[in-house]
C-alpha positions in Angstrom: 0.0 0.0 0.0 1.4 3.4 -0.9 2.4 5.3 2.2 0.1 8.3 1.5 -3.4 9.5 2.2 -5.5 12.1 0.4 -6.4 15.0 2.7 -9.7 16.7 1.7 -10.3 20.3 2.7 -9.9 23.4 0.7 -8.0 21.3 -1.8 -6.4 17.9 -2.3 -2.9 17.1 -1.2 -1.0 14.0 -0.3 0.6 13.5 3.0 3.3 11.1 4.4 1.5 8.7 6.8 4.8 7.6 8.3 4.9 11.0 10.1 3.9 10.9 13.8 2.2 14.2 13.5 0.0 12.9 10.8 -1.1 9.9 13.0 -2.1 12.3 15.7 -4.4 14.0 13.2 -5.8 10.6 12.2 -6.6 9.6 15.8 -8.2 13.0 16.5 -10.4 12.6 13.4 -11.3 9.0 14.4 -12.1 9.9 18.0 -14.6 12.5 16.8 -16.8 9.6 15.6 -16.6 7.4 18.7 -19.8 7.3 20.9 -19.4 8.7 24.4 -18.1 6.1 26.9 -16.7 4.0 24.1 -13.2 3.6 22.6 -11.7 2.4 19.3 -9.7 -0.1 21.3 -12.9 -1.8 22.4 -13.9 -2.3 18.8 -10.5 -3.4 17.6 -10.1 -5.9 20.4 -6.6 -4.5 21.2 -5.3 -1.8 23.4 -4.6 -2.0 27.2 -6.2 -5.5 27.6 -3.5 -6.7 30.0 -0.6 -6.0 27.5 2.4 -4.2 28.9 3.0 -0.6 27.5 6.1 -1.7 25.6 4.1 -4.4 23.9 1.2 -2.3 22.8 -0.2 -2.9 19.3 0.3 0.3 17.3 -1.1 1.0 13.8 1.2 0.8 10.9 0.8 2.2 7.4 0.4 -1.3 6.0 -2.4 -2.4 8.4 -4.6 0.5 9.4 -7.8 1.2 7.4 -9.8 4.3 8.3 -13.3 4.0 9.7 -16.0 3.4 7.0 -17.5 6.8 7.8 -14.4 8.6 6.8 -13.5 6.6 3.6 -14.2 8.3 0.3 -13.0 6.8 -3.0 -10.4 9.0 -4.7 -12.6 9.3 -7.8 -15.5 11.0 -5.9 -15.6 14.5 -4.5 -15.6 14.8 -0.7 -19.0 15.1 1.1 -19.9 15.7 4.7 -16.9 14.8 6.9 -13.9 17.0 5.8 -11.3 14.9 7.6 -8.5 12.7 6.3 -9.8 10.1 4.0 -8.6 7.2 1.8 -10.2 4.9 -0.8 -11.9 1.8 0.8 -10.7 -1.7 0.1 -13.1 -4.1 -1.8 -12.9 -7.8 -2.4 -11.3 -8.7 -5.7 -13.9 -10.8 -7.3 -11.9 -11.0 -10.5 -8.9 -12.6 -8.8 -11.2 -15.2 -7.2 -12.9 -16.1 -10.6 -9.5 -16.4 -12.3 -9.2 -19.7 -10.5 -12.6 -20.9 -11.7 -16.1 -20.7 -10.2 -15.7 -21.5 -6.5 -17.5 -24.5 -5.0 -19.9 -23.7 -2.1 -18.4 -24.5 1.4 -18.9 -28.0 2.7 -18.7 -29.0 6.4 -15.5 -31.0 7.1 -15.1 -31.0 10.9 -16.4 -33.7 13.2 -17.2 -36.3 10.5 -20.0 -38.9 10.5 -19.3 -42.5 9.5 -20.0 -41.5 5.9 -17.3 -38.8 6.0 -19.8 -35.9 6.0 -18.7 -33.3 8.5 -21.0 -31.4 11.0 -19.1 -28.1 11.2 -17.6 -25.6 8.7 -14.1 -24.3 8.7 -13.7 -20.5 8.9 -17.2 -20.2 10.3 -19.0 -19.8 13.7 -21.0 -23.0 14.4 -23.2 -23.7 17.4 -24.2 -26.8 19.4 -27.1 -26.4 21.8 -29.3 -28.5 24.0 -30.3 -29.3 27.6 -27.7 -30.0 30.4 -26.0 -33.4 30.1 -27.4 -33.9 26.6 -23.9 -34.6 25.2 -23.0 -31.2 23.8 -19.5 -31.0 25.4 -18.9 -34.7 24.8 -19.6 -34.1 21.1 -17.0 -31.3 21.1 -14.5 -33.6 22.9 -15.0 -36.1 20.1 -14.3 -33.4 17.5 -11.3 -32.2 19.5 -9.6 -35.6 19.4 -10.5 -36.0 15.7 -8.6 -32.8 14.9 -5.6 -33.5 17.2 -5.2 -36.9 15.6 -5.2 -35.2 12.2 -2.3 -33.1 13.4 -4.3 -29.8 13.7 -4.1 -27.1 16.4 -7.0 -26.9 18.9 -8.0 -24.3 21.5 -10.4 -25.1 24.3 -11.8 -21.8 25.7 -13.4 -23.0 29.0 -15.8 -20.3 30.4 -18.2 -22.8 31.8 -16.1 -24.0 34.7 -15.5 -27.5 33.5 -12.0 -27.3 34.8 -8.7 -28.6 33.3 -8.7 -31.9 35.1 -12.1 -32.9 33.9 -11.5 -31.8 30.3 -8.0 -33.4 29.9 -9.3 -36.6 31.5 -12.1 -36.8 29.0 -9.9 -36.1 26.0 -7.5 -38.9 27.1 -10.4 -41.3 27.4 -11.6 -40.3 23.9 -8.2 -41.3 22.5 -5.9 -38.2 22.7 -2.3 -39.0 23.7 -0.3 -37.2 26.4 2.1 -36.0 23.8 -0.7 -34.3 21.9 -2.0 -32.5 25.0 1.5 -31.6 26.4 2.5 -29.9 23.1 1.6 -26.1 23.3 2.0 -26.0 19.5 -0.9 -28.4 19.1 -3.2 -27.9 22.0 -4.1 -25.0 24.3 -6.6 -25.0 27.2 -7.5 -21.8 29.1 -10.0 -20.4 31.5 -10.0 -16.6 31.0 -9.7 -14.7 34.2 -11.2 -11.5 33.0 -12.0 -9.5 29.9 -8.4 -8.3 29.4 -7.2 -11.9 29.5 -9.9 -13.0 26.9 -8.9 -10.2 24.5 -5.2 -11.1 24.8 -6.2 -14.7 23.9 -8.1 -13.5 20.8 -5.0 -11.4 19.7 -2.7 -14.4 20.2 -4.9 -16.6 18.1 -4.2 -14.4 15.1 -0.6 -15.6 15.4 -1.2 -19.1 16.6 -3.6 -19.9 13.8 -5.8 -22.7 15.3 -7.9 -25.1 13.1 -10.5 -25.9 15.7 -11.8 -23.8 18.6 -14.4 -24.7 21.2 -16.1 -21.8 23.2 -17.8 -23.4 26.2 -20.1 -21.6 26.6 -21.7 -18.7 24.8 -23.9 -18.0 27.9 -20.7 -17.4 30.0 -18.9 -15.4 27.2 -21.4 -12.6 27.1 -21.3 -11.5 30.7 -17.5 -11.7 30.6 -17.4 -9.0 28.0 -20.1 -7.0 29.7 -22.9 -8.1 27.3 -26.6 -8.8 28.0 -27.7 -12.1 26.4 -31.0 -10.6 25.5 -29.6 -7.6 23.7 -29.0 -8.0 20.0 -26.5 -5.1 20.0 -24.6 -6.5 22.9 -24.3 -9.9 21.3 -23.2 -8.3 18.0 -20.4 -6.5 19.8 -19.3 -9.7 21.6 -19.3 -11.6 18.3 -17.3 -8.8 16.6 -14.7 -8.5 19.3 -14.2 -12.2 20.1 -15.8 -14.8 17.8 -15.3 -13.1 14.4 -11.6 -12.4 14.8 -11.0 -16.1 15.6 -13.0 -17.4 12.6 -10.9 -15.0 10.4 -7.8 -17.0 11.3 -9.3 -19.8 9.4 -10.5 -21.7 12.4 -13.7 -23.7 12.8 -15.3 -22.1 15.9 -17.9 -24.1 17.8 -19.9 -22.4 20.5 -21.8 -24.4 23.1 -25.1 -22.9 24.1 -28.1 -23.7 26.2 -31.9 -24.0 25.6 -34.5 -21.7 26.8 -37.1 -23.0 29.4 -40.3 -22.0 27.6 -41.8 -24.6 25.2 -42.1 -22.2 22.3 -38.7 -20.7 22.9 -37.1 -24.1 23.1 -38.5 -24.9 19.6 -36.7 -21.8 18.3 -33.3 -22.6 19.7 -30.8 -21.3 22.3 -31.5 -18.7 25.0 -31.2 -15.0 24.4 -31.3 -12.7 21.5 -32.2 -13.8 17.9 -29.0 -12.1 16.9 -27.2 -15.3 18.1 -28.8 -17.3 15.3 -28.2 -14.6 12.6 -24.5 -14.6 13.4 -24.0 -18.3 12.7 -22.1 -18.7 9.5 -21.9 -22.5 9.6 -24.3 -24.9 11.4 -26.5 -24.7 14.4 -27.1 -28.2 15.8 -29.6 -29.3 18.4 -28.4 -32.2 20.6 -31.1 -34.3 22.3 -30.1 -37.2 24.6 -31.3 -40.7 23.6 -29.6 -42.8 26.2 -28.1 -41.0 29.1 -24.3 -40.7 29.1 -22.6 -42.6 32.0 -18.8 -43.3 32.4 -19.2 -47.0 32.6 -21.9 -47.5 29.9 -21.5 -44.7 27.3 -24.6 -43.2 25.9 -26.1 -41.7 22.7 -27.8 -38.5 21.5 -29.6 -37.4 18.4 -28.2 -34.5 16.4 -30.6 -32.4 14.2 -30.0 -29.4 12.0 -31.5 -26.2 13.3 -29.6 -24.0 10.8 -27.2 -24.7 7.9 -26.2 -21.4 6.2 -24.5 -23.1 3.2 -26.7 -26.2 3.0 -23.9 -28.7 2.8 -25.0 -30.8 5.8 -28.7 -30.4 5.3 -28.5 -31.8 1.7 -26.9 -35.0 3.2 -29.8 -35.4 5.7 -33.2 -37.0 5.2 -36.0 -34.7 4.0 -39.3 -34.1 5.5 -38.6 -32.6 8.9 -38.2 -28.9 9.9 -35.0 -29.9 11.7 -33.7 -32.9 9.8 -31.7 -35.6 11.6 -28.0 -35.1 11.0 -26.9 -38.2 12.8 -26.6 -40.0 16.1 -23.7 -39.5 18.4 -22.8 -42.8 20.1 -20.3 -43.4 22.9 -19.4 -47.1 23.4 -17.3 -48.4 26.3 -15.1 -51.3 25.4 -12.1 -53.1 26.9 -9.9 -50.7 24.8 -11.6 -47.6 26.2 -14.3 -45.3 25.0 -15.1 -45.2 21.3 -17.1 -42.3 19.9 -18.7 -42.2 16.5 -21.4 -40.3 14.7 -23.8 -42.6 12.8 -25.2 -41.1 9.6 -29.0 -41.3 9.3 -30.7 -43.6 6.9 -32.2 -42.0 3.9 -35.8 -42.1 5.2 -34.9 -41.7 9.0 -37.0 -39.1 10.7 -36.1 -36.8 13.6 -37.6 -38.5 16.7 -38.5 -35.1 18.2 -40.8 -34.4 15.2 -42.4 -37.8 15.1 -46.2 -37.5 15.7 -47.7 -39.8 18.4 -50.4 -42.1 16.8 -52.8 -41.1 19.5 -52.5 -37.4 18.5 -53.3 -38.2 14.9 -56.3 -40.3 16.1 -57.6 -37.4 18.2 -57.4 -35.2 15.1 -59.2 -37.7 13.0 -61.9 -38.1 15.6 -63.0 -34.5 15.4 -66.5 -34.2 14.0 -66.8 -32.3 11.8 -63.2 -32.6 10.6 -61.1 -29.5 11.3 -61.2 -27.0 8.4 -57.9 -25.2 9.3 -55.0 -25.6 11.7 -56.5 -22.8 13.8 -59.8 -24.6 14.0 -58.1 -27.8 15.2 -56.2 -26.0 17.9 -59.2 -24.1 19.3 -61.1 -27.4 19.6 -58.3 -29.6 21.0 -56.7 -27.0 23.2 -53.2 -28.1 22.4 -50.0 -26.2 22.0 -49.3 -24.8 18.6 -46.3 -27.1 17.8 -48.2 -30.3 18.9 -51.3 -29.3 16.9 -49.3 -28.4 13.8 -47.5 -31.8 13.7 -50.7 -33.8 14.3 -52.7 -31.7 11.7 -50.0 -32.2 9.1 -49.8 -36.0 9.7 -53.6 -36.3 9.6 -53.9 -34.4 6.3 -51.2 -36.6 4.8 -53.3 -39.6 5.8 -56.2 -38.1 4.0 -54.2 -37.8 0.9 -53.7 -34.0 1.0 -50.6 -31.9 1.4 -49.8 -31.8 5.1 -48.6 -28.3 5.2 -51.6 -26.7 3.4 -53.4 -24.2 5.6 -54.5 -20.6 5.2 -54.9 -19.5 8.9 -52.2 -18.3 11.2 -51.3 -20.2 14.4 -52.6 -18.9 17.7 -49.3 -18.8 19.5 -46.4 -16.5 20.4 -44.4 -18.1 17.6 -45.3 -19.8 14.3 -43.9 -23.2 13.4 -40.7 -21.7 12.0 -39.9 -19.8 15.2 -40.9 -16.4 14.0 -43.6 -14.2 15.5 -47.1 -15.3 14.2 -49.7 -12.9 12.7 -51.7 -13.0 15.9 -48.6 -12.3 18.0 -47.9 -9.2 15.9 -51.5 -8.0 16.2 -51.5 -8.6 20.0 -48.2 -6.7 20.3 -49.7 -3.8 18.3 
């Protein structure tokens, strides 16, 4: 990058940005756009976060990009802010297409027994479910998979699992002492405070991990001073911690928890909907099948709540809102614990979405038959999700399309987790 900027004012002139006096002008111009009580360091994830003064990260001509609000292309006249500006940087689409049309991303981390992965590299992925459903054990399985492949792994423990418990499980799953002793292959940390966490994020830019587990998202947010129910707070936490790590090329998996309310549980993890929007890979629901015990193993169903790129969903059976992605199985043998993810059969359904025969029978027994989903719910008095599944199955038995209906659900959320028509009217 040329070491010069265009200064807009009464006229155009170039200036040497290696001059300290010029950097003072730049910082003054940037500070003018920072909200009260905030700082640029909090957005960059660097600054005084526990780093000694002689180790402070300073901007250099080759790395600093002015704030978007002050960037004006050199081919356009200045408007509004009359400060120091420079052309913005855009992605070079031509250079990418020179290598041919790129294939869509495919998940390659934590593979099923048919070699289809559950998580995407360079993306933020999420595993969520109830306590003791197998979320952390699934991430342990993926950790050992990556270590055995020679990749670097970071375990960011914010959920108080403790090093003894974590290391013991990884050894049980097949990791060797040499793998876990080597700080060039494996790192485990329990951040003490926000400054420690930001220092870890900065270090990851140099260490370049392939796989990172954040356990858990619910503990990450208060550590950075964020409210889990605030979309803006989550976005700031994602920008300062999660996104910088994914940009190193790592597959980042955040462990999260379910809400308590029935309708909210159907939607996904606790807190703001911004959590789901930020997921660039997969969001997987884990539901225990057979309880996990040290002496007997256990199993859990994995279903797809979100798959931004569709690579996993297309390798799952069709027909369910959250298709079955596989079954995580832990088996205890004489040789130790063996973990595997069994791929679903082509017509295998998500057990959570299976309709009890008695519900379909109750729907069929209504006289006269229900004309709409809304009609069925008002007469049966069931929750919206239960009514919707039974109504769909009953219509399919009658030879009609199961999802055909013209009336909104009477619930706080429709079947896809978004506010229903009636909810919006009630809120108004």
